C-alpha positions in Angstrom: 8.6 62.6 57.4 8.8 59.0 58.5 12.1 57.1 58.7 11.2 55.2 55.6 10.8 58.4 53.6 14.2 59.7 54.9 15.9 56.4 53.9 14.3 56.6 50.5 15.6 60.2 49.9 19.1 59.4 51.2 19.2 56.3 49.0 18.0 58.2 45.9 20.5 60.9 46.5 23.3 58.3 46.7 22.2 56.7 43.5 22.0 60.2 41.8 25.6 61.0 42.9 26.8 57.7 41.7 25.2 58.2 38.3 26.6 61.7 38.0 30.0 60.4 38.9 29.8 57.7 36.1 28.6 60.3 33.6 31.5 62.6 34.4 34.0 59.7 34.2 32.6 58.8 30.8 33.0 62.4 29.6 36.6 62.4 30.9 37.3 59.2 29.0 36.1 60.9 25.8 38.5 63.8 26.5 35.8 66.4 27.0 36.6 67.3 30.6 39.3 66.8 33.3 37.6 65.2 36.3 39.3 62.6 38.5 41.7 60.4 36.7 43.3 62.8 34.2 45.1 65.9 35.4 45.4 68.8 32.9 48.8 69.6 31.5 50.6 72.6 32.7 52.6 73.5 29.6 50.8 76.3 27.9 49.3 77.9 31.0 52.7 78.0 32.8 54.3 79.5 29.7 51.7 82.3 29.6 52.0 83.0 33.3 55.8 83.3 32.9 55.3 85.7 30.0 53.1 88.0 32.2 55.7 87.7 35.0 58.4 88.8 32.6 56.4 92.0 31.9 56.4 92.9 35.5 60.0 91.7 36.2 62.2 92.2 33.1 65.0 90.1 34.6 62.7 87.1 34.5 62.6 87.4 30.7 66.2 86.1 30.5 65.5 83.1 32.7 62.4 82.3 30.6 64.4 82.4 27.4 67.2 80.2 28.8 64.7 77.6 30.0 63.0 77.5 26.6 66.3 77.2 24.8 67.5 74.4 27.2 64.3 72.5 26.7 64.6 72.9 23.0 68.2 71.6 23.0 67.2 68.7 25.3 64.4 67.8 23.0 66.7 67.8 19.9 69.4 65.8 21.5 67.2 63.3 23.4 69.6 63.2 26.3 68.6 64.0 29.8 70.4 67.1 31.4 73.7 66.5 33.0 74.4 66.6 36.7 75.4 70.2 36.6 72.2 71.3 34.9 69.7 69.3 36.9 71.0 70.3 40.4 71.1 74.1 39.8 73.7 76.4 38.6 73.3 75.2 35.0 71.9 77.0 32.0 68.3 77.2 33.3 69.1 78.1 36.9 67.6 81.3 38.2 70.0 84.1 38.9 71.0 84.7 42.5 70.6 88.2 43.8 72.7 89.3 46.7 71.7 92.3 48.7 74.4 94.3 50.4 
C-alpha cells in the first residue's frame, strides 16, 4: 500500500468515527440511549441492589427502611435535612457495630 492509500483509509476511518459519534449524540438527545452527555439515574437500580443486600444481611433491611422513610419525609416537607441528619448519626445513619 502506498502512503496515499494509507492516508485515505485513516481519513475515512476518522470521518466514520465522527459520523458514528454524531448519530449516537442524536440518539441520546432523543432519549433513546445514554452516551456522553447524559448519565443514567441511579434511583431504581440502587434500590433493587439494596433489596438484594437486605436478603443477605437482614440488619441492612432496617437501614433501608429508615432511608426510604427519611427521603419520604424530606420530600413531603420540602426542607433539607438538618445538621444532625446530614453529618451522620441521624435517622438514616448506618448502625455502628463494635467488636469485642
